[in-house]
C-alpha positions as CSV (number, residue, x, y, z in Angstrom):
1,M,-7.2,-10.4,-21.1
2,S,-6.5,-11.4,-17.5
3,R,-3.2,-10.4,-15.5
4,I,-1.0,-12.7,-13.1
5,V,-0.1,-10.7,-9.3
6,R,2.8,-11.6,-7.4
7,T,3.8,-9.6,-4.1
8,G,6.1,-9.7,-1.7
9,D,4.4,-8.5,0.8
10,A,2.0,-12.0,1.3
11,P,4.1,-15.4,1.7
12,A,5.4,-16.6,-1.3
13,P,2.8,-19.5,-2.5
14,V,4.3,-23.1,-2.2
15,G,3.5,-24.3,-5.8
16,A,4.0,-23.2,-9.0
17,Y,1.0,-20.5,-9.1
18,P,0.8,-16.8,-8.4
19,H,-1.1,-15.1,-5.6
20,A,-3.8,-14.0,-7.8
21,R,-5.4,-13.2,-11.5
22,R,-6.9,-10.7,-12.1
23,V,-9.7,-11.6,-15.4
24,G,-12.0,-8.4,-16.4
25,N,-13.1,-6.7,-13.2
26,L,-12.9,-10.2,-11.3
27,L,-9.4,-10.8,-9.3
28,F,-9.8,-14.9,-7.6
29,L,-6.8,-15.4,-5.3
30,S,-5.0,-18.5,-5.2
31,G,-5.3,-20.4,-1.5
32,V,-4.1,-18.2,0.7
33,G,-2.3,-19.4,4.6
34,P,-1.2,-17.9,7.4
35,R,2.7,-17.9,6.8
36,R,4.7,-14.5,7.1
37,P,6.0,-13.0,4.2
38,G,9.6,-13.0,4.2
39,S,10.2,-15.5,7.0
40,G,7.4,-18.2,6.0
41,E,7.2,-18.5,9.8
42,I,3.6,-20.0,10.9
43,P,2.2,-18.0,14.2
44,G,1.7,-19.8,16.9
45,N,2.6,-23.3,15.4
46,V,5.2,-24.8,18.3
47,Y,7.0,-27.5,17.3
48,D,9.1,-30.6,19.3
49,A,12.8,-31.4,18.6
50,A,12.2,-33.7,15.5
51,G,10.0,-30.8,14.0
52,A,6.9,-32.6,14.6
53,L,3.8,-29.8,15.4
54,L,3.3,-30.0,19.0
55,A,0.3,-27.1,19.6
56,Y,-0.6,-24.2,17.1
57,D,-3.1,-21.1,17.7
58,I,-6.0,-20.6,15.5
59,E,-6.5,-17.3,16.1
60,A,-3.2,-16.1,15.3
61,Q,-3.2,-17.9,12.2
62,C,-6.7,-16.4,11.6
63,R,-4.8,-12.9,11.6
64,Q,-2.3,-13.9,10.1
65,V,-4.8,-15.2,7.1
66,F,-7.0,-12.4,6.8
67,A,-3.5,-9.9,6.9
68,N,-2.3,-12.4,3.9
69,V,-5.6,-11.8,2.0
70,R,-5.4,-7.8,2.3
71,A,-2.0,-7.8,0.6
72,V,-2.8,-9.8,-2.4
73,L,-6.2,-8.3,-2.9
74,E,-4.4,-4.7,-2.3
75,A,-1.6,-6.0,-4.8
76,G,-4.3,-7.0,-7.2
77,G,-5.8,-3.4,-7.3
78,A,-8.7,-4.5,-4.9
79,R,-10.0,-3.5,-1.4
80,W,-11.4,-5.7,1.1
81,E,-14.7,-4.6,0.6
82,D,-14.5,-6.1,-2.6
83,L,-14.3,-9.2,-1.5
84,V,-17.3,-11.4,-3.1
85,D,-16.8,-15.1,-2.6
86,V,-14.3,-16.4,0.3
87,T,-14.1,-20.3,0.8
88,V,-12.0,-20.9,3.9
89,F,-11.0,-24.5,4.8
90,L,-10.1,-25.6,8.2
91,T,-7.7,-28.6,9.1
92,D,-10.0,-28.8,12.6
93,M,-13.9,-27.9,12.3
94,A,-15.2,-28.9,15.7
95,R,-11.7,-26.8,17.6
96,D,-11.3,-24.4,15.3
97,F,-15.2,-23.0,14.2
98,A,-15.5,-21.2,17.3
99,A,-13.0,-19.2,17.6
100,Y,-12.3,-18.5,13.8
101,N,-15.3,-17.6,12.9
102,R,-15.9,-14.7,15.7
103,L,-13.1,-13.4,14.6
104,Y,-14.2,-13.8,10.9
105,A,-16.9,-11.7,12.2
106,E,-14.5,-8.8,13.7
107,H,-12.3,-8.8,10.6
108,F,-15.0,-9.0,7.9
109,A,-17.7,-6.4,9.5
110,G,-19.6,-4.6,7.0
111,V,-18.3,-6.7,3.8
112,D,-21.4,-9.2,2.4
113,A,-19.7,-11.8,0.5
114,C,-20.3,-15.5,0.4
115,R,-18.6,-17.8,2.4
116,T,-18.3,-21.7,2.8
117,T,-15.9,-23.3,5.1
118,L,-15.2,-26.8,4.7
119,G,-13.6,-29.2,7.6
120,I,-10.7,-31.0,5.5
121,S,-8.2,-33.0,6.6
122,A,-5.0,-31.7,5.6
123,L,-3.1,-29.0,3.6
124,P,0.1,-28.8,1.8
125,T,2.1,-27.3,4.9
126,P,1.6,-27.4,8.8
127,I,-1.4,-24.6,8.8
128,A,-5.3,-25.0,10.4
129,I,-6.8,-22.3,7.9
130,E,-6.6,-21.5,4.2
131,L,-8.3,-18.9,2.4
132,K,-10.0,-18.9,-1.4
133,C,-11.1,-15.4,-2.2
134,V,-12.9,-14.2,-5.1
135,A,-13.4,-9.9,-5.6
136,A,-15.4,-7.9,-7.6
137,L,-13.6,-4.6,-8.8
138,E,-15.2,-1.4,-9.9
139,R,-14.1,-0.8,-13.9
């Protein structure tokens, strides 16, 4: 059996998928970005008058994406410490990896999750980071 997880404490998915799905004692999170719950605002993004992205703050986006992951975990009955696998997508590895890696180390201290970080060319919305996570829960 599986259970679909949706929460108002994380930003709404940008497509036809749930925040997470629990199967047995595993919780699989859909890709989680740094949009703010409710408003959908992307912290640290600066746009020109035509709405084109001029600049972004990777640190602000990291902090928000970590908060969003925590909200989805909690909605699925998991804790931060239950994370076992984290896949991170960065749109500018050369520019952003050092700051992201430093913040990851701060936020994930004591969490021994496996991690993969990928540099990609784009994400579906003007965000610089997205996380895909798996948590293992106690039965």
